[in-house]
N, CA and C atoms as a LAMMPS dump frame, in Angstrom:
ITEM: TIMESTEP
0
ITEM: NUMBER OF ATOMS
663
ITEM: BOX BOUNDS ff ff ff
-5.0000000000000000e+02 5.0000000000000000e+02
-5.0000000000000000e+02 5.0000000000000000e+02
-5.0000000000000000e+02 5.0000000000000000e+02
ITEM: ATOMS id mol type element x y z
1 1 1 N 90.778 -292.062 286.832
2 1 2 C 91.317 -293.298 286.61
3 1 3 C 92.255 -293.785 287.728
4 2 1 N 92.194 -294.74 287.821
5 2 2 C 92.936 -295.381 289.274
6 2 3 C 94.592 -295.516 288.357
7 3 1 N 95.403 -295.343 289.588
8 3 2 C 96.93 -295.311 289.313
9 3 3 C 97.222 -296.419 288.637
10 4 1 N 98.249 -296.353 287.849
11 4 2 C 98.742 -297.337 286.916
12 4 3 C 99.764 -298.251 287.608
13 5 1 N 99.383 -299.638 288.761
14 5 2 C 100.632 -300.08 289.283
15 5 3 C 100.621 -301.602 289.213
16 6 1 N 101.571 -302.459 289.772
17 6 2 C 101.274 -303.712 289.172
18 6 3 C 99.928 -304.536 289.114
19 7 1 N 99.485 -304.185 290.318
20 7 2 C 98.467 -304.796 290.743
21 7 3 C 96.838 -304.386 289.578
22 8 1 N 97.174 -303.31 289.569
23 8 2 C 96.091 -302.723 288.805
24 8 3 C 96.134 -303.332 287.242
25 9 1 N 97.382 -303.364 286.797
26 9 2 C 97.706 -304.043 285.444
27 9 3 C 97.243 -305.599 285.269
28 10 1 N 97.701 -306.175 286.269
29 10 2 C 97.202 -307.482 286.562
30 10 3 C 95.608 -307.615 286.486
31 11 1 N 94.973 -306.787 286.984
32 11 2 C 93.391 -306.671 286.647
33 11 3 C 93.121 -306.67 285.36
34 12 1 N 93.852 -305.869 284.994
35 12 2 C 93.543 -305.383 283.345
36 12 3 C 94.084 -306.321 282.035
37 13 1 N 95.07 -306.97 282.578
38 13 2 C 95.573 -308.313 281.501
39 13 3 C 94.516 -309.506 281.799
40 14 1 N 93.897 -309.417 283.02
41 14 2 C 92.874 -310.89 283.46
42 14 3 C 91.858 -310.548 282.541
43 15 1 N 91.42 -309.137 282.489
44 15 2 C 90.09 -309.384 281.186
45 15 3 C 90.318 -309.988 280.03
46 16 1 N 91.345 -309.126 279.523
47 16 2 C 92.314 -310.08 278.085
48 16 3 C 92.205 -311.708 277.955
49 17 1 N 91.908 -312.43 279.193
50 17 2 C 92.387 -313.668 279.36
51 17 3 C 91.184 -314.251 279.815
52 18 1 N 90.34 -313.817 280.19
53 18 2 C 88.922 -313.813 280.966
54 18 3 C 88.184 -315.347 280.49
55 19 1 N 88.307 -315.549 278.961
56 19 2 C 87.957 -316.812 278.465
57 19 3 C 88.785 -318.233 278.988
58 20 1 N 89.864 -317.636 279.891
59 20 2 C 90.628 -319.283 279.944
60 20 3 C 90.272 -319.746 281.187
61 21 1 N 90.688 -320.704 281.368
62 21 2 C 90.015 -321.916 282.027
63 21 3 C 90.958 -321.186 283.83
64 22 1 N 91.738 -321.182 283.837
65 22 2 C 92.157 -320.607 285.268
66 22 3 C 93.334 -319.206 285.005
67 23 1 N 93.054 -318.762 286.218
68 23 2 C 94.118 -317.675 286.64
69 23 3 C 94.911 -317.385 287.702
70 24 1 N 96.376 -317.353 287.865
71 24 2 C 97.122 -317.005 288.557
72 24 3 C 97.668 -315.646 288.688
73 25 1 N 97.851 -314.909 289.625
74 25 2 C 99.134 -314.139 289.889
75 25 3 C 99.925 -314.27 290.947
76 26 1 N 101.284 -313.641 290.793
77 26 2 C 102.127 -313.768 291.443
78 26 3 C 102.456 -314.975 292.09
79 27 1 N 102.422 -316.303 291.404
80 27 2 C 103.088 -317.563 291.612
81 27 3 C 104.149 -318.166 290.741
82 28 1 N 104.585 -319.276 291.917
83 28 2 C 106.108 -319.923 291.19
84 28 3 C 105.278 -321.019 290.389
85 29 1 N 104.827 -321.121 289.429
86 29 2 C 104.237 -322.429 288.239
87 29 3 C 105.407 -322.9 288.442
88 30 1 N 106.329 -322.828 288.002
89 30 2 C 107.832 -323.707 287.549
90 30 3 C 108.658 -323.812 288.316
91 31 1 N 109.161 -322.955 288.509
92 31 2 C 110.626 -323.382 289.457
93 31 3 C 110.545 -322.559 290.782
94 32 1 N 111.314 -323.137 291.837
95 32 2 C 111.332 -321.925 292.917
96 32 3 C 111.803 -320.396 292.894
97 33 1 N 112.37 -320.163 291.319
98 33 2 C 113.38 -318.966 290.965
99 33 3 C 112.763 -318.474 290.13
100 34 1 N 111.194 -318.972 289.653
101 34 2 C 110.383 -318.294 288.568
102 34 3 C 108.818 -317.72 288.816
103 35 1 N 108.962 -316.03 288.931
104 35 2 C 107.685 -316.499 289.462
105 35 3 C 107.227 -315.543 288.257
106 36 1 N 106.094 -316.224 288.121
107 36 2 C 104.877 -315.316 287.46
108 36 3 C 104.109 -314.042 287.85
109 37 1 N 104.05 -313.27 286.947
110 37 2 C 103.014 -311.81 287.501
111 37 3 C 101.506 -312.387 286.878
112 38 1 N 101.754 -313.32 286.02
113 38 2 C 100.507 -313.33 285.466
114 38 3 C 100.534 -314.66 284.887
115 39 1 N 99.612 -315.526 284.826
116 39 2 C 99.72 -316.911 284.279
117 39 3 C 98.414 -317.547 284.307
118 40 1 N 97.939 -318.105 283.025
119 40 2 C 96.589 -318.479 282.888
120 40 3 C 96.629 -319.493 282.188
121 41 1 N 95.392 -320.514 282.185
122 41 2 C 95.633 -321.772 281.034
123 41 3 C 94.356 -321.885 280.308
124 42 1 N 94.458 -321.975 279.115
125 42 2 C 93.395 -322.341 278.567
126 42 3 C 92.751 -323.797 278.842
127 43 1 N 91.324 -323.889 278.048
128 43 2 C 90.21 -325.269 278.652
129 43 3 C 90.883 -325.969 277.714
130 44 1 N 92.053 -325.818 276.601
131 44 2 C 92.225 -326.759 275.799
132 44 3 C 93.83 -327.195 276.488
133 45 1 N 94.824 -326.378 277.78
134 45 2 C 95.391 -327.103 277.942
135 45 3 C 96.673 -325.958 277.881
136 46 1 N 96.323 -324.995 276.871
137 46 2 C 97.795 -324.325 276.565
138 46 3 C 97.727 -322.986 277.95
139 47 1 N 99.306 -323.079 278.202
140 47 2 C 99.72 -321.483 279.001
141 47 3 C 100.285 -320.671 278.468
142 48 1 N 99.814 -319.614 278.8
143 48 2 C 100.022 -318.377 279.064
144 48 3 C 100.625 -317.452 280.015
145 49 1 N 101.858 -316.866 280.071
146 49 2 C 102.452 -315.81 280.643
147 49 3 C 102.651 -314.695 280.61
148 50 1 N 102.082 -313.756 281.321
149 50 2 C 102.741 -312.491 281.19
150 50 3 C 103.467 -312.003 282.17
151 51 1 N 104.839 -311.025 281.799
152 51 2 C 105.342 -310.467 282.568
153 51 3 C 104.719 -308.921 282.931
154 52 1 N 104.92 -308.433 284.133
155 52 2 C 104.124 -307.117 284.105
156 52 3 C 105.354 -306.301 284.356
157 53 1 N 105.399 -304.835 283.344
158 53 2 C 106.634 -304.028 283.866
159 53 3 C 105.985 -302.732 283.84
160 54 1 N 106.906 -301.988 284.754
161 54 2 C 106.039 -300.417 285.15
162 54 3 C 106.936 -299.356 285.08
163 55 1 N 108.162 -300.317 284.508
164 55 2 C 109.399 -299.005 284.554
165 55 3 C 110.478 -299.759 283.28
166 56 1 N 111.275 -299.168 282.278
167 56 2 C 111.878 -299.648 281.362
168 56 3 C 113.499 -300.418 282.273
169 57 1 N 113.935 -299.951 282.921
170 57 2 C 114.692 -300.723 283.85
171 57 3 C 114.561 -302.009 284.475
172 58 1 N 113.148 -302.034 284.753
173 58 2 C 112.376 -303.628 285.344
174 58 3 C 112.916 -304.17 283.686
175 59 1 N 112.118 -303.549 282.44
176 59 2 C 112.111 -304.845 281.487
177 59 3 C 113.434 -305.031 280.962
178 60 1 N 114.669 -304.273 280.949
179 60 2 C 115.886 -304.696 280.339
180 60 3 C 116.394 -305.761 281.658
181 61 1 N 116.316 -305.401 282.652
182 61 2 C 116.767 -306.458 283.868
183 61 3 C 116.047 -308.139 283.803
184 62 1 N 114.92 -307.791 283.205
185 62 2 C 114.102 -309.128 283.191
186 62 3 C 115.131 -310.394 281.891
187 63 1 N 115.528 -309.846 281.322
188 63 2 C 116.639 -310.12 280.298
189 63 3 C 117.617 -311.257 281.121
190 64 1 N 117.972 -310.651 282.132
191 64 2 C 119.044 -311.78 283.079
192 64 3 C 118.446 -313.162 284.121
193 65 1 N 117.079 -313.522 283.491
194 65 2 C 116.62 -314.053 283.763
195 65 3 C 117.088 -315.24 283.036
196 66 1 N 116.926 -316.687 283.228
197 66 2 C 117.746 -317.631 282.988
198 66 3 C 115.9 -318.078 281.889
199 67 1 N 114.782 -317.818 281.808
200 67 2 C 114.074 -318.211 281.378
201 67 3 C 114.045 -317.977 279.838
202 68 1 N 114.68 -316.388 279.92
203 68 2 C 115.1 -315.938 278.64
204 68 3 C 115.984 -316.729 277.746
205 69 1 N 116.707 -317.395 278.052
206 69 2 C 118.037 -318.433 277.484
207 69 3 C 116.847 -319.677 276.9
208 70 1 N 116.041 -319.854 277.354
209 70 2 C 115.048 -321.176 277.53
210 70 3 C 114.459 -320.729 276.189
211 71 1 N 113.773 -319.33 276.287
212 71 2 C 112.856 -319.33 275.516
213 71 3 C 113.767 -319.107 273.793
214 72 1 N 114.937 -318.264 273.802
215 72 2 C 115.891 -318.29 272.716
216 72 3 C 116.21 -319.525 272.318
217 73 1 N 116.465 -320.429 273.133
218 73 2 C 117.04 -321.82 272.506
219 73 3 C 115.763 -322.843 272.683
220 74 1 N 114.779 -322.447 272.508
221 74 2 C 113.428 -323.233 272.438
222 74 3 C 113.782 -324.45 271.356
223 75 1 N 114.102 -324.09 270.177
224 75 2 C 114.083 -325.114 268.809
225 75 3 C 115.401 -326.241 268.772
226 76 1 N 116.296 -325.68 269.868
227 76 2 C 117.906 -326.115 269.99
228 76 3 C 117.515 -327.361 270.849
229 77 1 N 119.095 -328.345 270.762
230 77 2 C 119.291 -329.499 271.805
231 77 3 C 119.34 -329.042 273.433
232 78 1 N 120.204 -327.879 273.172
233 78 2 C 120.737 -327.643 274.794
234 78 3 C 121.162 -325.994 274.865
235 79 1 N 120.75 -325.61 276.161
236 79 2 C 121.184 -324.659 276.361
237 79 3 C 122.449 -324.28 277.354
238 80 1 N 122.897 -323.567 277.919
239 80 2 C 123.728 -323.656 279.376
240 80 3 C 123.162 -322.972 280.369
241 81 1 N 122.924 -323.368 281.248
242 81 2 C 122.214 -322.829 282.488
243 81 3 C 123.72 -322.687 283.355
244 82 1 N 124.088 -321.085 283.624
245 82 2 C 125.298 -320.958 284.298
246 82 3 C 125.033 -321.575 286.064
247 83 1 N 126.4 -321.331 286.659
248 83 2 C 126.794 -321.728 287.426
249 83 3 C 125.727 -320.808 288.834
250 84 1 N 125.145 -321.441 290.021
251 84 2 C 124.525 -319.983 290.902
252 84 3 C 125.833 -319.894 291.956
253 85 1 N 126.152 -319.107 292.618
254 85 2 C 126.815 -318.505 293.342
255 85 3 C 125.639 -317.542 294.664
256 86 1 N 126.223 -317.73 295.833
257 86 2 C 125.912 -317.366 297.027
258 86 3 C 127.065 -316.433 298.092
259 87 1 N 126.584 -314.856 298.177
260 87 2 C 127.871 -314.425 298.952
261 87 3 C 127.824 -314.63 300.146
262 88 1 N 128.933 -315.418 301.051
263 88 2 C 128.68 -315.45 302.314
264 88 3 C 130.221 -314.648 302.844
265 89 1 N 130.358 -314.991 304.095
266 89 2 C 131.478 -313.94 304.614
267 89 3 C 132.768 -314.676 304.549
268 90 1 N 132.765 -315.571 303.777
269 90 2 C 134.527 -316.355 303.394
270 90 3 C 134.783 -315.658 301.865
271 91 1 N 133.423 -315.291 301.467
272 91 2 C 133.405 -315.262 299.629
273 91 3 C 132.393 -315.779 298.949
274 92 1 N 131.863 -316.113 298.043
275 92 2 C 131.116 -316.3 297.254
276 92 3 C 130.888 -318.227 296.973
277 93 1 N 130.216 -318.618 297.442
278 93 2 C 129.734 -320.025 297.394
279 93 3 C 129.418 -320.979 296.277
280 94 1 N 129.752 -321.599 295.206
281 94 2 C 128.984 -322.164 294.468
282 94 3 C 127.677 -323.118 295.238
283 95 1 N 126.567 -322.553 295.024
284 95 2 C 125.563 -323.589 295.043
285 95 3 C 124.672 -324.42 294.404
286 96 1 N 125.199 -324.091 293.253
287 96 2 C 124.363 -324.856 291.979
288 96 3 C 125.462 -324.802 290.958
289 97 1 N 125.928 -326.098 290.288
290 97 2 C 126.944 -325.908 289.356
291 97 3 C 126.785 -325.545 287.452
292 98 1 N 127.633 -325.57 287.038
293 98 2 C 127.161 -325.36 285.493
294 98 3 C 126.42 -326.335 284.934
295 99 1 N 125.554 -326.477 284.16
296 99 2 C 124.781 -327.58 283.535
297 99 3 C 124.163 -327.037 281.85
298 100 1 N 124.173 -328.556 281.322
299 100 2 C 123.427 -328.112 279.978
300 100 3 C 121.723 -328.112 280.119
301 101 1 N 121.038 -327.83 279.53
302 101 2 C 119.592 -327.967 279.648
303 101 3 C 118.762 -328.358 278.376
304 102 1 N 117.835 -329.064 278.21
305 102 2 C 117.307 -328.9 277.049
306 102 3 C 115.939 -328.594 277.005
307 103 1 N 115.727 -327.129 276.416
308 103 2 C 114.867 -326.29 276.435
309 103 3 C 113.175 -327.367 275.979
310 104 1 N 113.534 -328.361 275.247
311 104 2 C 112.113 -329.344 274.698
312 104 3 C 112.205 -330.405 276.495
313 105 1 N 112.723 -330.061 277.22
314 105 2 C 112.443 -331.006 278.237
315 105 3 C 112.004 -330.39 279.546
316 106 1 N 111.714 -328.842 279.635
317 106 2 C 111.94 -328.151 280.55
318 106 3 C 110.343 -327.666 280.407
319 107 1 N 109.722 -327.214 281.395
320 107 2 C 108.153 -326.728 281.77
321 107 3 C 108.678 -325.193 281.415
322 108 1 N 107.803 -324.444 280.489
323 108 2 C 108.22 -323.047 280.371
324 108 3 C 106.574 -323.029 279.632
325 109 1 N 105.989 -321.842 279.44
326 109 2 C 104.527 -321.307 279.121
327 109 3 C 104.785 -321.712 277.541
328 110 1 N 103.507 -322.09 276.633
329 110 2 C 103.294 -321.861 275.668
330 110 3 C 103.323 -320.752 274.765
331 111 1 N 102.853 -319.636 275.324
332 111 2 C 103 -318.539 275.257
333 111 3 C 103.599 -317.639 276.408
334 112 1 N 104.162 -316.539 275.911
335 112 2 C 104.682 -315.489 276.538
336 112 3 C 104.542 -313.864 276.44
337 113 1 N 103.845 -313.445 277.253
338 113 2 C 103.791 -311.595 276.85
339 113 3 C 104.33 -310.406 277.715
340 114 1 N 104.651 -309.422 277.46
341 114 2 C 105.184 -308.675 277.986
342 114 3 C 104.125 -307.742 277.945
343 115 1 N 103.514 -307.084 279.239
344 115 2 C 102.166 -305.97 279.443
345 115 3 C 102.958 -304.721 280.228
346 116 1 N 102.49 -303.922 279.607
347 116 2 C 103.066 -302.5 280.511
348 116 3 C 102.259 -301.162 279.963
349 117 1 N 102.473 -300.005 280.518
350 117 2 C 101.499 -298.694 280.302
351 117 3 C 102.417 -298.597 278.617
352 118 1 N 100.884 -298.137 278.385
353 118 2 C 101.26 -297.547 276.868
354 118 3 C 102.398 -296.822 276.432
355 119 1 N 102.917 -297.535 275.543
356 119 2 C 104.058 -297.106 275.151
357 119 3 C 105.738 -297.054 275.894
358 120 1 N 105.508 -297.641 276.783
359 120 2 C 106.611 -297.971 277.673
360 120 3 C 107.999 -298.782 276.822
361 121 1 N 106.861 -299.554 276.388
362 121 2 C 108.175 -300.868 275.551
363 121 3 C 107.707 -300.547 274.174
364 122 1 N 108.534 -300.612 273.356
365 122 2 C 108.35 -300.253 271.736
366 122 3 C 108.666 -301.551 271.171
367 123 1 N 107.846 -302.035 270.23
368 123 2 C 107.626 -303.025 269.503
369 123 3 C 108.858 -303.767 269.153
370 124 1 N 109.92 -302.998 269
371 124 2 C 111.13 -303.029 268.158
372 124 3 C 111.922 -303.719 269.174
373 125 1 N 111.493 -303.546 270.648
374 125 2 C 112.416 -303.797 271.55
375 125 3 C 111.838 -305.285 271.973
376 126 1 N 110.737 -306.113 271.724
377 126 2 C 110.352 -306.983 272.197
378 126 3 C 111.053 -308.244 271.559
379 127 1 N 111.326 -309.337 272.19
380 127 2 C 111.776 -310.596 271.104
381 127 3 C 111.029 -311.15 270.174
382 128 1 N 111.34 -312.058 269.271
383 128 2 C 110.452 -312.832 268.635
384 128 3 C 109.568 -313.608 269.27
385 129 1 N 109.97 -314.138 270.51
386 129 2 C 109.37 -315.227 270.955
387 129 3 C 108.109 -314.948 271.329
388 130 1 N 107.843 -313.453 272.18
389 130 2 C 106.834 -312.395 272.81
390 130 3 C 106.179 -312.016 272.471
391 131 1 N 104.812 -311.992 273.232
392 131 2 C 104.166 -310.43 272.541
393 131 3 C 104.165 -309.432 273.402
394 132 1 N 102.899 -308.416 273.007
395 132 2 C 103.039 -307.385 274.215
396 132 3 C 101.812 -306.511 273.939
397 133 1 N 101.469 -306.138 275.586
398 133 2 C 100.387 -305.716 275.832
399 133 3 C 100.489 -304.687 276.343
400 134 1 N 99.567 -303.801 275.835
401 134 2 C 99.361 -301.991 276.68
402 134 3 C 98.133 -302.184 277.207
403 135 1 N 98.702 -301.561 278.405
404 135 2 C 97.313 -300.979 279.042
405 135 3 C 97.437 -299.477 279.579
406 136 1 N 96.073 -298.573 279.24
407 136 2 C 96.09 -297.567 279.394
408 136 3 C 94.461 -297.265 280.098
409 137 1 N 95.042 -297.167 281.508
410 137 2 C 93.983 -296.915 282.187
411 137 3 C 93.062 -298.067 282.426
412 138 1 N 91.441 -298.085 281.877
413 138 2 C 90.978 -299.012 282.149
414 138 3 C 90.763 -299.705 280.846
415 139 1 N 91.824 -299.556 279.67
416 139 2 C 91.607 -300.404 278.622
417 139 3 C 93.292 -301.136 278.81
418 140 1 N 93.02 -302.441 278.408
419 140 2 C 94.285 -302.779 277.867
420 140 3 C 93.831 -303.649 276.298
421 141 1 N 95.21 -303.383 275.576
422 141 2 C 95.291 -303.993 274.105
423 141 3 C 96.117 -304.938 273.624
424 142 1 N 96.089 -305.91 273.07
425 142 2 C 97.502 -306.813 272.671
426 142 3 C 98.116 -306.071 271.114
427 143 1 N 99.235 -305.57 271.071
428 143 2 C 99.645 -305.05 270.571
429 143 3 C 100.539 -305.573 269.195
430 144 1 N 101.077 -307.005 269.988
431 144 2 C 101.211 -307.932 269.299
432 144 3 C 101.62 -309.309 269.836
433 145 1 N 100.818 -310.085 269.381
434 145 2 C 100.211 -311.15 269.245
435 145 3 C 101.493 -312.149 269.677
436 146 1 N 101.834 -312.757 271.177
437 146 2 C 102.909 -313.915 271.461
438 146 3 C 102.52 -315.47 270.652
439 147 1 N 103.718 -315.261 269.467
440 147 2 C 103.547 -316.598 268.82
441 147 3 C 103.743 -318.257 269.757
442 148 1 N 103.525 -319.434 269.622
443 148 2 C 103.641 -320.192 270.447
444 148 3 C 105.058 -320.715 270.457
445 149 1 N 105.383 -320.623 271.657
446 149 2 C 106.939 -321.069 271.695
447 149 3 C 106.737 -322.349 271.654
448 150 1 N 106.137 -323.399 272.262
449 150 2 C 106.344 -324.71 271.685
450 150 3 C 104.526 -324.844 271.917
451 151 1 N 104.36 -326.325 271.685
452 151 2 C 102.673 -326.632 271.619
453 151 3 C 103.015 -327.934 272.668
454 152 1 N 103.586 -328.064 273.079
455 152 2 C 103.441 -329.205 274.539
456 152 3 C 102.711 -328.928 275.289
457 153 1 N 101.282 -329.772 276.119
458 153 2 C 100.816 -329.186 277.142
459 153 3 C 100.958 -330.12 278.403
460 154 1 N 100.435 -329.615 279.388
461 154 2 C 100.914 -330.527 280.344
462 154 3 C 99.992 -329.873 281.35
463 155 1 N 99.9 -331.022 282.513
464 155 2 C 98.353 -330.965 283.646
465 155 3 C 98.645 -330.111 284.45
466 156 1 N 98.235 -328.805 284.27
467 156 2 C 98.173 -327.885 285.406
468 156 3 C 97.892 -328.122 287.171
469 157 1 N 96.829 -329.378 287.471
470 157 2 C 96.731 -329.665 288.001
471 157 3 C 97.309 -330.609 288.621
472 158 1 N 97.816 -331.439 287.7
473 158 2 C 98.903 -332.276 288.673
474 158 3 C 100.053 -331.524 288.857
475 159 1 N 100.385 -330.787 288.265
476 159 2 C 101.635 -329.972 288.248
477 159 3 C 101.34 -329.274 289.722
478 160 1 N 100.518 -328.456 289.842
479 160 2 C 100.582 -327.542 291.355
480 160 3 C 99.889 -328.503 292.514
481 161 1 N 99.911 -329.816 292.329
482 161 2 C 99.691 -330.627 293.517
483 161 3 C 100.672 -331.018 293.756
484 162 1 N 101.7 -331.531 292.81
485 162 2 C 103.173 -332.209 293.521
486 162 3 C 103.814 -330.889 294.037
487 163 1 N 103.785 -329.307 293.45
488 163 2 C 104.367 -328.742 293.971
489 163 3 C 103.849 -328.405 295.659
490 164 1 N 102.524 -328.497 295.7
491 164 2 C 102.157 -328.59 296.988
492 164 3 C 102.23 -329.723 297.976
493 165 1 N 102.194 -331.093 297.234
494 165 2 C 102.834 -332.08 297.868
495 165 3 C 104.264 -331.874 298.719
496 166 1 N 105.438 -331.603 297.421
497 166 2 C 106.578 -331.193 298.196
498 166 3 C 106.965 -330.188 298.62
499 167 1 N 105.847 -328.698 299.034
500 167 2 C 106.109 -328.159 299.308
501 167 3 C 105.307 -328.181 300.835
502 168 1 N 104.767 -329.152 301.167
503 168 2 C 104.198 -329.642 302.638
504 168 3 C 105.331 -330.777 303.129
505 169 1 N 105.727 -331.602 302.378
506 169 2 C 106.769 -332.351 302.69
507 169 3 C 108.023 -331.521 303.575
508 170 1 N 108.403 -330.412 302.776
509 170 2 C 109.362 -330.006 303.08
510 170 3 C 109.39 -329.262 304.143
511 171 1 N 107.746 -328.717 304.683
512 171 2 C 107.604 -327.97 305.66
513 171 3 C 107.753 -328.592 306.842
514 172 1 N 106.965 -329.731 306.234
515 172 2 C 107.025 -330.857 307.913
516 172 3 C 108.327 -331.096 308.084
517 173 1 N 108.943 -331.59 306.919
518 173 2 C 110.756 -331.975 307.662
519 173 3 C 111.365 -330.374 308.052
520 174 1 N 110.919 -329.388 307.651
521 174 2 C 111.798 -328.367 308.218
522 174 3 C 111.461 -328.04 310.107
523 175 1 N 109.984 -328.248 310.058
524 175 2 C 109.178 -328.167 311.288
525 175 3 C 109.809 -329.279 312.73
526 176 1 N 110.074 -330.216 311.822
527 176 2 C 110.448 -331.122 312.722
528 176 3 C 112.292 -331.291 313.04
529 177 1 N 112.781 -330.551 312.108
530 177 2 C 114.135 -329.805 312.704
531 177 3 C 114.236 -328.976 313.506
532 178 1 N 112.88 -327.906 313.713
533 178 2 C 112.79 -326.821 314.505
534 178 3 C 112.543 -327.589 315.896
535 179 1 N 111.785 -328.682 315.608
536 179 2 C 111.407 -329.245 317.057
537 179 3 C 112.523 -329.837 317.945
538 180 1 N 113.061 -330.192 316.91
539 180 2 C 114.402 -331.213 317.689
540 180 3 C 115.056 -330.626 318.346
541 181 1 N 115.796 -329.305 317.665
542 181 2 C 116.635 -328.239 317.711
543 181 3 C 115.73 -327.325 319.08
544 182 1 N 114.607 -327.254 319.422
545 182 2 C 114.091 -326.604 320.596
546 182 3 C 114.343 -327.532 321.548
547 183 1 N 113.908 -328.902 321.272
548 183 2 C 113.825 -329.749 322.633
549 183 3 C 115.23 -330.231 323.272
550 184 1 N 116.079 -330.081 322.048
551 184 2 C 117.846 -329.863 322.478
552 184 3 C 118.08 -328.693 322.99
553 185 1 N 117.883 -327.691 323.003
554 185 2 C 117.968 -326.139 323.426
555 185 3 C 117.526 -326.481 325.035
556 186 1 N 116.241 -326.637 325.172
557 186 2 C 115.247 -326.473 326.21
558 186 3 C 115.838 -327.634 326.976
559 187 1 N 116.361 -328.927 326.555
560 187 2 C 117.284 -329.557 327.273
561 187 3 C 118.248 -329.417 328.172
562 188 1 N 119.239 -328.761 327.247
563 188 2 C 120.703 -328.185 327.775
564 188 3 C 120.46 -327.131 328.977
565 189 1 N 119.035 -326.178 328.502
566 189 2 C 118.66 -324.751 329.683
567 189 3 C 118.817 -325.836 330.74
568 190 1 N 117.613 -326.764 330.702
569 190 2 C 117.054 -327.286 331.785
570 190 3 C 118.255 -327.981 332.763
571 191 1 N 119.282 -328.116 332.22
572 191 2 C 120.597 -329.032 332.946
573 191 3 C 121.148 -328.129 333.278
574 192 1 N 121.561 -326.513 332.929
575 192 2 C 122.156 -325.656 332.982
576 192 3 C 121.436 -324.98 334.373
577 193 1 N 120.002 -324.903 334.601
578 193 2 C 119.597 -324.187 335.372
579 193 3 C 119.647 -325.01 336.826
580 194 1 N 119.158 -326.223 336.726
581 194 2 C 119.866 -327.079 337.667
582 194 3 C 121.022 -326.926 338.091
583 195 1 N 121.95 -326.824 337.555
584 195 2 C 123.34 -326.713 337.777
585 195 3 C 123.472 -325.256 338.804
586 196 1 N 122.752 -324.212 338.455
587 196 2 C 122.721 -322.999 338.686
588 196 3 C 121.956 -323.015 340.41
589 197 1 N 121.178 -323.675 340.191
590 197 2 C 120.395 -324.487 341.629
591 197 3 C 121.282 -324.957 342.833
592 198 1 N 121.644 -325.603 341.994
593 198 2 C 122.7 -326.404 343.411
594 198 3 C 124.237 -325.568 343.332
595 199 1 N 124.882 -324.667 342.283
596 199 2 C 126.1 -324.008 342.883
597 199 3 C 125.321 -322.834 343.519
598 200 1 N 124.434 -322.533 343.775
599 200 2 C 123.848 -321.407 344.106
600 200 3 C 122.938 -321.243 345.749
601 201 1 N 122.839 -322.748 345.887
602 201 2 C 122.055 -323.251 346.691
603 201 3 C 120.771 -322.562 347.012
604 202 1 N 119.925 -322.6 345.369
605 202 2 C 118.622 -322.091 345.325
606 202 3 C 117.626 -322.835 345.502
607 203 1 N 116.119 -322.123 345.658
608 203 2 C 115.423 -323.5 345.635
609 203 3 C 114.928 -323.905 344.228
610 204 1 N 114.295 -325.351 344.185
611 204 2 C 114.967 -326.005 342.803
612 204 3 C 113.665 -325.168 341.948
613 205 1 N 113.954 -325.024 340.968
614 205 2 C 112.932 -324.77 340.011
615 205 3 C 112.429 -322.892 339.727
616 206 1 N 113.771 -322.296 340.654
617 206 2 C 113.958 -321.197 340.732
618 206 3 C 114.334 -320.256 339.892
619 207 1 N 114.998 -321.135 339.064
620 207 2 C 115.477 -320.439 337.75
621 207 3 C 115.237 -321.473 336.409
622 208 1 N 114.442 -320.792 335.752
623 208 2 C 113.205 -321.472 335.153
624 208 3 C 113.486 -320.898 333.391
625 209 1 N 114.126 -320.261 333.116
626 209 2 C 114.188 -319.483 331.747
627 209 3 C 115.436 -318.711 331.332
628 210 1 N 115.678 -318.137 330.11
629 210 2 C 117.099 -317.8 330.124
630 210 3 C 116.724 -316.092 330.515
631 211 1 N 115.562 -315.713 330.928
632 211 2 C 115.654 -314.342 331.582
633 211 3 C 115.945 -314.02 332.961
634 212 1 N 115.392 -315.494 333.424
635 212 2 C 115.584 -315.563 334.833
636 212 3 C 116.794 -315.613 334.876
637 213 1 N 117.877 -316.828 334.299
638 213 2 C 119.009 -316.763 334.312
639 213 3 C 119.738 -315.488 334.033
640 214 1 N 119.588 -314.724 333.181
641 214 2 C 120.728 -313.19 332.725
642 214 3 C 119.89 -312.46 334.336
643 215 1 N 118.397 -312.35 334.74
644 215 2 C 118.555 -311.983 336.186
645 215 3 C 119.408 -312.273 336.927
646 216 1 N 119.397 -313.375 337.26
647 216 2 C 120.079 -314.284 338.309
648 216 3 C 121.749 -313.778 338.006
649 217 1 N 122.372 -314.005 336.913
650 217 2 C 123.552 -313.209 337.142
651 217 3 C 124.05 -311.827 337.04
652 218 1 N 122.829 -311.039 336.669
653 218 2 C 123.709 -309.228 337.423
654 218 3 C 122.902 -309.596 338.524
655 219 1 N 122.294 -310.15 339.344
656 219 2 C 122.316 -310.197 340.904
657 219 3 C 123.607 -310.503 341.576
658 220 1 N 124.266 -311.889 340.922
659 220 2 C 125.266 -312.085 341.493
660 220 3 C 126.731 -311.442 341.09
661 221 1 N 126.384 -310.309 340.576
662 221 2 C 127.937 -309.697 340.091
663 221 3 C 128.122 -308.859 341.112
């Protein structure tokens, strides 16, 4: 029998959803901070997400994610998304303010499941908006069917293309910044090298890199 790990469980879960049109594993379908362990789309356009858990502590920690706030508040007008902070040397810096979010305007799966080894999560621990899948060796089964969180549909191809497009644009912009920084640094180093050559009366072009610069410093000590 194969070891039950996350990859193995994703394989077994995939068999349960083999009749779905599209399958993804470990992808950020919705937001940059929302990774889906397993995600599938039916031919009719409904989306199912499966969160794979191999430990009880990991299962409990999952409820800290904002998506569960959206699931819980799916029928309401708004929920609160807490402010985000990042640790810096000078303390915590707020990188995103607290804001009100309408769950009905957010991209969330139509159905949501937890998948775990047999018996790891009990039925009474699963919230009403989620389903439960047990994986035992080469067998996986749904022990609790997930209800529809909502019945809105979205074009998965359009969503993924948009993510790819913006990801490409951001990558090009970052590459452009790196290239400009490199050219700026290279230009300053070139000026410094010419200055060193003049200062120490060296042959032109003798100091052409930072390693040569450090070697020169060691020789002149």
